[in-house]
C-alpha positions as CSV (number, residue, x, y, z in Angstrom):
1,M,-24.2,21.8,-14.4
2,V,-26.5,19.9,-12.0
3,S,-27.1,21.8,-8.8
4,K,-26.3,20.1,-5.5
5,K,-29.0,18.9,-3.1
6,V,-29.0,20.0,0.5
7,L,-31.1,18.4,3.2
8,V,-31.8,21.0,6.0
9,V,-32.9,19.3,9.3
10,D,-34.2,21.7,12.0
11,D,-37.4,21.9,14.1
12,D,-37.3,25.7,13.9
13,Q,-39.3,26.5,10.7
14,R,-38.1,30.1,10.6
15,I,-34.5,28.8,10.5
16,T,-35.2,26.2,7.8
17,R,-37.0,28.8,5.7
18,L,-34.1,31.3,5.9
19,V,-31.4,28.7,5.2
20,A,-33.4,27.4,2.3
21,E,-33.8,30.9,0.8
22,L,-30.0,31.5,1.3
23,L,-28.9,28.3,-0.4
24,Q,-31.4,28.6,-3.2
25,T,-29.8,31.9,-4.2
26,R,-26.6,30.0,-4.6
27,D,-28.2,27.4,-6.9
28,F,-28.6,24.6,-4.4
29,Q,-31.7,22.4,-4.3
30,V,-33.1,22.4,-0.8
31,D,-35.2,19.7,1.0
32,I,-36.4,20.3,4.6
33,A,-37.1,18.0,7.5
34,H,-38.3,19.1,10.9
35,Q,-37.9,15.8,12.8
36,G,-35.3,13.1,13.0
37,S,-37.6,10.3,11.6
38,E,-38.4,12.6,8.7
39,A,-34.7,13.3,8.1
40,L,-33.9,9.5,8.1
41,A,-36.6,9.0,5.5
42,K,-35.4,11.8,3.3
43,V,-31.8,10.5,3.4
44,H,-33.0,7.9,0.9
45,H,-33.3,10.7,-1.6
46,C,-29.5,10.9,-1.4
47,P,-28.7,14.5,-0.8
48,D,-25.2,15.8,-1.5
49,V,-24.9,17.3,2.0
50,I,-26.9,17.4,5.2
51,L,-27.3,20.4,7.6
52,L,-28.3,18.8,10.8
53,D,-29.6,20.5,14.0
54,R,-28.2,18.9,17.1
55,R,-31.5,19.0,19.0
56,L,-34.8,17.7,17.4
57,P,-38.2,16.9,19.0
58,D,-38.0,13.1,18.6
59,M,-34.2,12.3,18.7
60,E,-30.7,13.8,19.1
61,G,-29.1,15.0,15.9
62,L,-26.0,13.0,16.9
63,E,-28.1,9.8,16.9
64,I,-29.2,10.6,13.3
65,C,-25.6,11.2,12.4
66,R,-24.6,7.9,13.8
67,R,-27.3,6.0,12.0
68,I,-26.4,7.5,8.7
69,R,-22.7,6.6,9.2
70,E,-23.6,3.0,10.0
71,D,-25.6,2.6,6.7
72,K,-23.1,1.8,4.0
73,R,-25.5,3.3,1.4
74,F,-25.3,6.8,2.9
75,R,-22.1,6.9,5.0
76,G,-20.4,9.0,2.3
77,I,-22.8,11.9,2.6
78,P,-21.2,14.9,4.2
79,I,-22.9,16.1,7.4
80,I,-22.6,19.5,9.1
81,I,-23.9,19.8,12.6
82,L,-25.7,23.1,13.5
83,S,-25.8,23.8,17.3
84,G,-26.1,26.5,19.8
85,R,-23.6,24.6,22.0
86,D,-20.1,26.0,21.6
87,T,-17.9,24.0,24.0
88,V,-14.9,22.1,22.8
89,S,-16.3,18.8,24.1
90,D,-19.5,19.4,22.2
91,K,-17.6,19.8,18.9
92,I,-15.4,16.8,19.6
93,E,-18.5,14.7,20.3
94,G,-20.1,15.8,17.0
95,L,-17.0,14.9,15.1
96,Y,-16.7,11.6,17.0
97,F,-20.2,10.6,15.8
98,G,-19.2,11.2,12.2
99,A,-19.9,14.8,11.4
100,D,-17.7,16.5,8.8
101,D,-18.1,19.9,10.3
102,Y,-19.6,21.7,13.3
103,I,-21.1,25.2,13.0
104,T,-22.2,27.2,16.1
105,K,-25.4,29.2,16.0
106,P,-25.8,32.0,15.3
107,Y,-23.7,31.8,12.2
108,D,-22.8,34.2,9.4
109,N,-24.6,33.4,6.2
110,E,-21.5,33.6,4.0
111,E,-19.6,31.4,6.4
112,L,-22.4,28.8,6.2
113,V,-22.3,28.8,2.4
114,A,-18.5,28.6,2.4
115,R,-18.5,25.6,4.8
116,V,-21.1,23.8,2.7
117,E,-19.1,24.3,-0.4
118,A,-15.9,23.2,1.4
119,V,-17.3,19.8,2.6
120,L,-18.7,19.2,-0.9
121,R,-15.3,19.8,-2.4
122,R,-13.7,17.4,0.1
123,S,-16.4,14.9,-0.6
124,H,-15.9,15.2,-4.4
125,F,-12.2,14.8,-4.0
126,A,-12.6,11.7,-1.8
127,E,-15.0,10.2,-4.3
128,Y,-12.5,10.9,-7.1
129,L,-9.7,9.3,-5.2
130,H,-11.9,6.3,-4.4
131,E,-12.8,5.9,-8.1
132,E,-9.2,6.3,-9.1
133,K,-8.1,3.7,-6.5
134,E,-10.6,1.2,-7.7
135,T,-9.5,1.7,-11.3
136,L,-5.9,1.2,-10.4
137,I,-6.6,-1.9,-8.4
138,E,-8.7,-3.4,-11.2
139,E,-6.0,-2.8,-13.7
140,A,-3.3,-4.2,-11.4
141,R,-5.4,-7.4,-10.9
142,N,-5.9,-7.6,-14.7
143,I,-2.1,-7.5,-15.2
144,L,-1.6,-10.2,-12.6
145,Q,-4.4,-12.5,-13.7
146,N,-3.3,-12.4,-17.4
147,K,0.5,-12.2,-16.6
148,L,0.9,-9.2,-18.8
149,V,4.3,-8.1,-17.6
150,E,7.3,-8.8,-19.9
151,P,10.9,-9.2,-18.8
152,Y,13.7,-7.1,-20.3
153,F,17.4,-7.8,-19.7
154,Q,20.1,-5.2,-19.4
155,P,23.7,-6.4,-19.5
156,I,26.2,-5.5,-16.7
157,F,29.8,-5.3,-18.1
158,S,33.1,-6.0,-16.4
159,L,35.4,-3.0,-17.0
160,E,38.4,-5.4,-17.0
161,T,37.2,-8.2,-19.4
162,K,34.8,-5.9,-21.2
163,K,32.3,-8.8,-21.3
164,P,29.0,-9.2,-19.4
165,I,29.1,-10.5,-15.8
166,G,25.4,-10.7,-15.6
167,Y,22.0,-9.3,-16.7
168,E,19.5,-7.3,-14.6
169,V,15.9,-8.2,-15.2
170,L,13.6,-5.2,-15.6
171,S,9.9,-6.1,-16.0
172,R,7.6,-3.9,-18.1
173,P,3.8,-3.7,-18.1
174,P,1.8,-3.2,-21.3
175,Q,2.3,0.2,-22.9
176,E,-1.5,0.6,-23.4
177,S,-2.2,0.1,-19.7
178,I,-2.9,3.0,-17.4
179,L,-0.2,1.3,-15.2
180,N,2.4,1.4,-18.0
181,N,5.0,2.9,-15.7
182,P,6.6,0.0,-13.9
183,E,7.5,2.0,-10.8
184,I,3.8,3.0,-10.4
185,L,2.7,-0.5,-11.1
186,F,4.9,-1.9,-8.3
187,K,3.8,0.9,-5.9
188,V,0.2,0.0,-6.5
189,A,0.9,-3.7,-6.1
190,L,2.7,-3.0,-2.9
191,T,0.0,-0.7,-1.5
192,Y,-2.8,-3.1,-2.2
193,G,-1.2,-6.4,-1.2
194,M,-0.3,-7.7,-4.7
195,Y,3.5,-7.1,-4.7
196,F,4.5,-10.7,-3.9
197,D,2.3,-12.2,-6.7
198,L,3.5,-9.6,-9.2
199,E,7.2,-10.2,-8.4
200,M,6.7,-14.0,-8.7
201,I,5.2,-13.6,-12.2
202,C,8.1,-11.4,-13.2
203,W,10.6,-14.0,-11.9
204,E,8.8,-16.9,-13.5
205,K,8.8,-15.2,-17.0
206,A,12.4,-14.1,-16.7
207,S,13.7,-17.5,-15.5
208,R,12.0,-19.2,-18.5
209,I,13.8,-17.0,-21.0
210,W,17.0,-17.2,-19.1
211,R,17.0,-21.0,-19.1
212,Q,16.3,-21.0,-22.9
213,S,19.3,-18.7,-23.4
214,R,21.7,-21.0,-21.7
215,R,23.7,-18.1,-20.4
216,S,26.4,-18.7,-17.8
217,E,26.5,-15.2,-16.4
218,K,24.6,-14.1,-13.3
219,L,20.9,-13.3,-13.4
220,F,20.1,-10.2,-11.3
221,L,16.6,-10.3,-9.8
222,N,15.1,-7.1,-8.2
223,C,13.2,-7.3,-5.0
224,M,12.2,-5.1,-2.1
225,P,12.9,-6.0,1.5
226,Y,9.2,-6.7,1.9
227,L,9.5,-9.7,-0.3
228,I,12.3,-11.3,1.7
229,E,10.3,-10.8,4.9
230,H,7.3,-12.5,3.4
231,D,6.4,-15.9,5.0
232,K,6.5,-17.6,1.6
233,F,9.9,-16.4,0.7
234,D,12.5,-19.2,0.8
235,Q,14.7,-21.3,-1.5
236,N,11.7,-23.1,-3.0
237,L,10.8,-19.9,-4.9
238,F,14.0,-20.4,-6.9
239,V,13.9,-24.2,-7.2
240,D,10.2,-24.2,-8.3
241,R,11.1,-21.8,-11.2
242,G,14.0,-23.9,-12.4
243,M,16.6,-21.3,-11.2
244,Q,20.1,-22.3,-10.1
245,M,20.6,-20.4,-6.9
246,N,24.4,-20.1,-7.4
247,N,23.7,-18.4,-10.7
248,C,21.3,-15.8,-9.3
249,V,21.9,-12.4,-7.6
250,L,19.1,-11.0,-5.4
251,E,19.2,-7.3,-6.1
252,I,17.7,-5.6,-3.0
253,T,16.3,-2.2,-3.9
254,E,16.2,0.1,-0.9
255,R,13.2,2.2,-1.9
256,M,11.5,1.2,1.4
257,A,13.1,0.5,4.8
258,I,13.6,-2.9,6.2
259,K,10.8,-3.5,8.8
260,D,12.1,-6.6,10.6
261,F,15.9,-6.6,10.7
262,A,16.2,-9.9,12.6
263,L,14.0,-11.8,10.1
264,F,15.5,-10.0,7.1
265,H,19.1,-10.9,8.0
266,S,18.2,-14.4,9.1
267,K,16.6,-15.2,5.7
268,L,19.5,-13.6,3.8
269,K,22.0,-15.7,5.7
270,E,20.0,-18.9,4.9
271,L,19.8,-18.0,1.2
272,K,23.4,-17.2,0.9
273,G,24.2,-20.6,2.4
274,C,22.3,-22.1,-0.5
275,G,24.6,-20.3,-3.0
276,L,22.5,-17.2,-3.7
277,K,24.5,-13.9,-4.1
278,I,23.2,-10.6,-2.8
279,A,23.4,-7.1,-4.3
280,V,22.4,-3.8,-2.7
281,D,20.8,-1.5,-5.2
282,D,20.7,2.3,-5.3
283,V,23.7,2.9,-3.1
284,G,24.1,6.6,-2.6
285,S,20.4,7.4,-2.5
286,G,17.5,6.7,-0.2
287,Y,18.1,4.1,2.5
288,A,21.0,2.5,0.8
289,S,23.9,3.8,2.9
290,L,27.2,2.4,3.9
291,D,25.5,1.3,7.1
292,T,23.0,-0.8,5.1
293,I,26.0,-2.4,3.2
294,A,27.7,-3.2,6.5
295,N,24.6,-4.9,7.9
296,T,23.5,-6.7,4.7
297,R,27.1,-7.8,3.8
298,P,26.3,-8.1,0.0
299,D,28.4,-9.6,-2.7
300,Y,27.7,-6.7,-5.0
301,V,27.0,-3.0,-4.6
302,K,25.3,-1.0,-7.3
303,I,26.0,2.7,-7.2
304,D,23.0,4.8,-8.0
305,I,22.6,6.8,-11.2
306,S,22.2,10.0,-9.2
307,L,25.9,9.7,-8.3
308,V,27.0,8.6,-11.7
309,H,25.4,11.5,-13.6
310,D,28.1,14.1,-14.3
311,V,30.6,12.4,-12.0
312,D,33.3,13.4,-14.4
313,V,32.8,17.1,-13.6
314,D,31.6,16.9,-10.0
315,S,34.4,16.7,-7.4
316,L,32.0,16.0,-4.5
317,K,30.5,13.0,-6.3
318,Q,34.0,11.8,-7.1
319,G,34.8,11.9,-3.4
320,I,31.7,9.8,-2.6
321,F,32.7,7.3,-5.2
322,E,36.1,6.9,-3.8
323,A,34.7,6.3,-0.3
324,I,32.3,3.7,-1.6
325,T,34.8,1.8,-3.7
326,S,37.5,1.9,-1.0
327,F,35.0,0.5,1.5
328,C,33.9,-2.2,-0.9
329,H,37.4,-3.2,-2.0
330,K,38.5,-3.7,1.6
331,N,35.5,-5.9,2.2
332,N,35.7,-7.9,-1.0
333,I,32.4,-6.4,-2.4
334,Y,32.2,-6.1,-6.2
335,T,31.2,-2.6,-7.3
336,I,28.8,-1.8,-10.2
337,A,27.9,1.7,-11.5
338,E,24.4,2.1,-12.9
339,G,23.1,4.5,-15.5
340,I,26.2,5.2,-17.6
341,E,25.3,7.4,-20.5
342,R,28.5,9.2,-21.5
343,K,32.0,8.0,-22.2
344,E,33.4,10.7,-19.9
345,E,31.4,9.2,-17.0
346,L,32.7,5.8,-17.9
347,E,36.3,6.8,-17.9
348,K,35.9,8.7,-14.6
349,I,34.3,5.7,-12.7
350,R,37.0,3.4,-14.1
351,S,39.7,5.7,-12.7
352,L,37.9,5.7,-9.3
353,G,38.1,1.9,-9.0
354,V,34.6,0.8,-10.1
355,Q,34.7,-2.8,-11.4
356,A,31.6,-3.0,-13.6
357,A,29.0,-0.9,-15.2
358,Q,25.6,-0.9,-17.0
359,G,23.7,1.8,-18.8
360,F,22.4,3.0,-22.2
361,L,26.0,3.8,-23.3
362,F,26.4,0.0,-23.7
363,S,22.8,-1.3,-24.1
364,P,19.2,-0.5,-23.2
365,P,17.1,-3.2,-21.6
366,I,16.3,-5.7,-24.3
367,K,13.8,-8.6,-24.7
368,E,16.2,-10.9,-26.5
369,I,19.4,-11.9,-24.6
370,N,22.3,-11.4,-27.1
371,K,25.3,-13.6,-27.3
372,G,28.9,-12.4,-27.5
373,E,28.5,-8.8,-26.3
374,D,31.7,-6.9,-25.9
375,I,32.4,-3.2,-25.1
376,S,36.0,-3.1,-26.2
377,S,35.1,-0.5,-28.8
378,I,33.6,1.8,-26.2
379,I,36.3,1.6,-23.5
380,N,39.6,3.4,-24.2
381,P,42.7,1.2,-24.1
């Protein structure tokens, strides 16, 4: 294991000698500077941490700290200020100029070593996070540039006709990618300003397959509120991709809160006027409450899998289902239950008034859109 390098900057030669001896017993390599100009020259050797006296013969330690922080080559090097001044304002000033820690003289030897090791751990973790972030961003850009996401389609079945009313588009990144989890891919894209472009690639690929299939059911397209609030979001996004707006359902997932309610509702109203239908996803979890439904006034409500799971044996969930379906039926909102995996769950949601369902009990997400699906064999007469 390579030992870490410490630059000790102090005009008191006795102190630098004692600190050097202490750190060398803990396997640190130690370099010494007795003046500020000497310290700035030795920063070019790229020490792993700097112990910096606040008062030096030729310049203030805080001035050295400021200069190091302004140089992008060295600004990541941790700096610990050593000072005989112990007021709160002195410590705040040291941190303001970019120090990572502030130790008052005289100090305990063990505390000094512990504080050095602590800033090194934080520095290593920050470097690790930075490297990880750059790797994730690079991979997300690669996926976008090469349009590597693939659309999958999961049918949504009417529990009355037992035939599909529509298909939800679920986009999947390459399995060999470090971003092979779609939820993580979309979070990375959202965090680093790539979400709009990623969603547009998903829509473009899905719409091409959908047009070729010549299906007459609804196409359910996922989006976050952020997309609707984007300045490029309007009916042209659908028209340019060959989508018939009266055949599309915008499925708003509420994994993040709406930021600008006025803009959000204004755009939804405009799009609904062009024939687009609206669904609120994940109802029963996160932000997707009855209040959200009332404000958004969707055409469809999709009840979250967390409520569907074991609903046949959970009376509390049954009560929540009844409240949602009652509210929706009174307001002419079509109800869909997500994540149906067992026949018992299916029979219970039917009895509670849910109108449609999707889940692995019927079909997983598939690349090819089938024709003539029917779930009569699954649903009891």
